[in-house]
N, C-alpha and C positions, 0 to 999 in steps of 0.2 A: 500447501502449495501443489497445484496440479501438474500433470506430466508436461503439457506444452510449455508452461512457465519454467519448469526445470530445464527443459531442452534449450529454451531461449537463453536462460541465464548461463548455462554451461557454454553455449556458443559465444555469448558476449564476454564471458570470463576468459575464453581462449583468445579472443581478439585483444582483450585487455592485457593478456599475458605477453603477446608479441609487442604490443605498444609500450608497455612498461619495461620489458627487457631491452628494447632498443634504447630507451632512455637510461635505464639503470646501468647498463654495461659500461657506460662512459666513466662512471665513478670509480669502480675498481681498476679500470684501465689507466687511471690518472698517473700513478707512478711510472708506468711503462711509457705513456705518451710524453710525459715531461722529460724522461730520460732520452727517448729516441728523437724527439723533435727539438730537444734542448730549449724547452720553454719554461717560464716561471710559473709560480702558483697563480699570479694575476692573469697570465695568458691562458692557463687551463680554466680558470674561472670564466674568462670570456668565451671559451669554447663551449662550456656548459650553458652559459647564458645565451649564446647565439640561438640555440634550439628553443629555449623558453620564450625569449623575446620574439622570435619569428612566430612561434605558436600564438603568442599574445596578440600580435598584429593580425594574424590570420583569423583568430577568433572574433575580433572586433568586426572585420568585414563579413565573416560568415553569419554573424548575428542578424544581419539584415536580409538574409536569403534563406536561412535554414528552415524557417517555418512555412516556406512556400513550396516545399517538396516533401514527398514521401520519405520518411526517415530511413527506411531500408535502402532506397536508391542513393540517398546522400551518403550513407555509410559505405556503400560499395565504391563510390567515387573517391572518398577519403582514403579508404584502405588501399586502393590501387596506387594513389599518389604516395602513400606511406611506403609501400613495397618498393617503388622506384627509388625513393629517397634513401631507403636503407641499403639498397644495392649500391647506390652511388657512394655511400660511406665506405663500403667494403672495397670499392675500386680506387679510393683516394690514396695518394702516395706522399702527400706532404700536408703541412699544417693548414695552408690556405685552401687547398682542395677539400680537406675534411671540414673546415669551417663552412665553406659554401654548401657542402652536402648536408651538414647538420641544419643549416638554415632552411634548405629545401624540405628536408624531412619534417621539420617543425611546422611548416605551412600546412601539412596534412595530418601528421601524427598528433599534433597538439590539440586538434579539434575532435579527435576520435573519442576522447573521454567525455566531451560534452554531448556528442550524439548518443553514446552508450547510455549515459545517465538520463538523457531525454527519453530514450526508448523504455528504460526501466520505469521512469516516472509516468509514462503514458500507458504502460501495460500492467504494472503491478500496483494493487491498492496500497494506500499508506499504511494500513494495519500490518501488512507483510513486507513493507519496503525495507525495514531494518535488516531482515533476514536476506532479502534480495541484495542489498548493498554488501552484506557480509560475503555472499557468494561471488559477487563481482570482485571483491577485494582478494579472493582466492587467486585471481590472476596475478596480482602483485606478489603474493606469497609464493606461487609456483615459479614465477620468474626468479625469485630469490633462491629457491631450493634447487631447481633444476637448471634454469637458464644461466644465471650468473656463474655458478661454479663451472658448468660446462663451457660457457663462453670464455672464462678465464683459462680453462685448460687448453682449449684449442688455440687461444691467443698465444699461450706460452709455447705450444708446439708448432703452430703454423703462421704466427704473426697476428698483430692486433686487428687486421682487417677480417680475419676468418669468422669471428662471431657475427658480423654484419652480413656477410655472404650467406652464412648458414641461416640466419634469421629471414633473409629475403626468400630463400628457398622454402622455408617452413610456412611463410605467409601465403604461398600459392594455393595449397589445398584449403586454407581457411577462407580464401575468397569464394570457393565453391560452397563452403558451409554457410556463409552469409546468405548466398542465394537460396540454399536449401532449407535452412532452419529459422531464419529471421523472417517473421511475417511482415506484410505491408503494414506500416504504421502511418495512417493518413487521416485519422479521425479529426485531427486538428485542422485539416484543409476544408472541412465543412463550415468552419466559421468564416466570417468576413475577413478577407485577406488584408493584412496590415501593410501599410506603406512605411517606407523608411522613417519618415517624419513622425508617424504615429508610434512606431517602435521606440524611437529615441524619447519622445515626449512621455510615453507610458513609463519607461524605466526611470527617467529622471524625476517624474512626478511621484513615483511610488517610493515613499520613505522606507517602507519595510524591505523592499528588494534591495535598496541601496545599503541598508544595514547588513543584509545577508551577504552581499558582495564584499563589503568591508570586512566582515567576519572571516570569510574564507581567504581573503588576501592577507590578513594579519596572521592567520593560522599557517598559511603556506610560507610566509616570510620566516616565521619562527622555525618551521620545519626545515626549510631549505637553506637556512643560514649555516647549518653544520653538515648537511648530507654530502655536498660535493667534496668536502675535504676530510671526510671520515677515513677513507682508505689511505690517502697520503699521510695522514697523521698517525695512523696505526703502524705504518711502515717506518716513518721517520722518527717517531717519538716513543712508541710503545714496544717496538721490537719485533713486529710481524715480518715474516718473509712475504714477498709478493705472492707466492703460491699459497700461503696460509690465509690470504684474504677471503678465499672461497668459504672458509668456515663461518665467517661473519654472516654471509648471505644464506648459506646452506642451513645453519642451525636456526637463525632468526626466522627465515622463511618457513622452515618446517613447522615451527611452533605456530606461526601465523596461519598456516593452512587449517589447523584445528581451532585456534582461538578466534579467527575472523568470523566464521558462522555462529559460534557461541556468543560472541559479543553482539552480533546482529540480533540474535534471538533475545538476548537480555535487554537490548534496547527496546524491542517491541513489547517486552513483558514488564520491565521495571520503569520504563520511561526514557526516552532518548536524551532528554536534558540531563537527567541524573547520571546516566552512564557517561555522557560526554564530560561532565564536570569532574567526575572521579578520575577518568583517564588522563585528562589534562594535568591535574595535580600530580598524579603518580608519575607521569612521563618526565616531569622536571628532574626527578632523581637520577635516572640513567643519563640524561643530557648533561647534568652537572658532573657526573662521574666520568663520562667519556671525554669531555672537553678539558678536564683537569688531570687526566690519567698520565702517570709517569710510566717508565718501563716496568711492566709487571708480567707475571706468568700468563701464558696464553689463555688458560681456562678462566682466569679472573676477568680478563678483557671480554671474553665471549659471553660471560654472564651479563655484563653491562650492556653489550650490544644486542643481545637477544631480548632483554627486557625492553630496550629501546624500540626494537622492531614491533614487539607485541603491543606496547602501550601507545606508540605513535600511530600505528595502524588502527588501534581501537578508538582513537580520537576522531578519525575521519569517517568511520562508519555511521555513527549517529548524526554527525554534523551534516554529511551529505544527504541523509534521509530527511532531516528537518529542512534544510535549505531547498530541496527539490519541491517541498510543499508550500513554499512562499509565493508561488506563481501559478496562474491558471494554465490549463493544458494548451490552449491556443497560442500562448506566449512562451511556453516552457523551452522550446528549442532555442529561441532568440536569447532568452535569459540565461540558459545553461551555457550557450556559446560565449556570451559576454562574461559570465562568471568564470568559465575556463580561461578566457583571454586574460582577465585580470589576475587570476591565480598564476598563470604562466609568466606574466610580466613581473608579478611580485616575486616569484621564484628566481627569475632572471636577475632582478635587482639584488636579491638576497645573496645569490652566488657571487655576483660581481663585487658587491660591497664587502663580503667576507674575504674575497681575494685581495682586496685593498688593505684589509686589516691584518691578514695573516702574512707573515714573512718567513724566510728561511735563513737560519744562521749559516753564514758562509763556511764556518769551521766545522761545526758538529753536524750540519745538515738538518738539524731539528727545525720543525715548524713552530713558530712563536706566535703568541697572541690568540691561539685557538680558544683559550679560556674566556677572553673577552667576547668572542663570537657566541660562546655558550651562554654567557650572562644575557646577551641580547636576545637569544633564542628563547630562554626561559621567560624573560619579561614580556616579550611579544605574545607568547603562547598563553601565559596566565591571564593576560588582558582580555582574551577571547571569552573567558568565563562571564565577564560583564557584558560583552557584546552580544553573546548568544541569547541572553535573557531578554533582549530587547526586540528580537524578531518574533513574528507571528505567522500563523498559517495564512494562506491567501484569503480565506473566509473571515479572518480576524480573530480566530480562536488562538489561545495560548497553547504551547507545547507541553 
């Protein structure tokens, strides 16, 4: 991988860091928000879902215009809106205002992932794309290692709004980095411009792309069934102090910083399909352990959560690399936007449905039925092993 590619990927990973952190910080803040706003697990699930559903709707609209613009310029507009939305979250002082701010942020932040993956797909050859996706995933890991613990720390000291205000300040210099280090990505504009009707007909008629979208929706549903309630469950049932939640993200993310690029390289070397299948099967073990976990020693719980971080992240690296190759470059932006939209909607539905399943015992305060959510997550995720074997590259070749 040459130097310009590395600089580009580091910049995109930094953008991904702020985007993921904005989203992730909501989960460990769950116990605090439920206590301060006097809201139920169902209401917290709706708060999480508001972002993802907003992002999903935005992605559907964006799909019809994203390939008509230089991807760098589109990224700049999205990131500016994301910055404003994040600041609005930090200025919210009640549940309704926070809900509105999350919806606004989702309109922009939810599409950032799609434009980042489109840029990677347009600039990095498929032979090195697994490694590239691994570097992009470092943004997720860094958000876990540095962002979430720091965000929880300042939330404890200065209030839950502080992480969002800090993040909006951090996003300002990154806006300059986008201008400085992301090249113009406009080769796709040389092709005949697609009209809305053509885009819809193309995607609806392409069975392979529909299978790819279905695959990622099911994978995201399985993943997001348990994620929003991981922190509340650890506090209510396993015995974590709210201040100890930082260890989950700190340790899990630290391992991911090293394992993400390794998994990406293994995907390129051994085959993306083989690596994906292995990690899907292995990830069922920590999911089962976490959702069944009674009150245990802190270090035991952290072993389970750390393996979950490593293995769950390991699933997405080869999956994203394969899915990005199911579409031609001139349609990649539209496809990735619709894909991101469907993933966000799937995540939103998963969080909301899990919130309906989970309840809180009025006497003990324990969260109940998280194990049922775990069974659903495992079943949905394992089914993707069969789904991913049915997709092909855009040229018809198998993976």
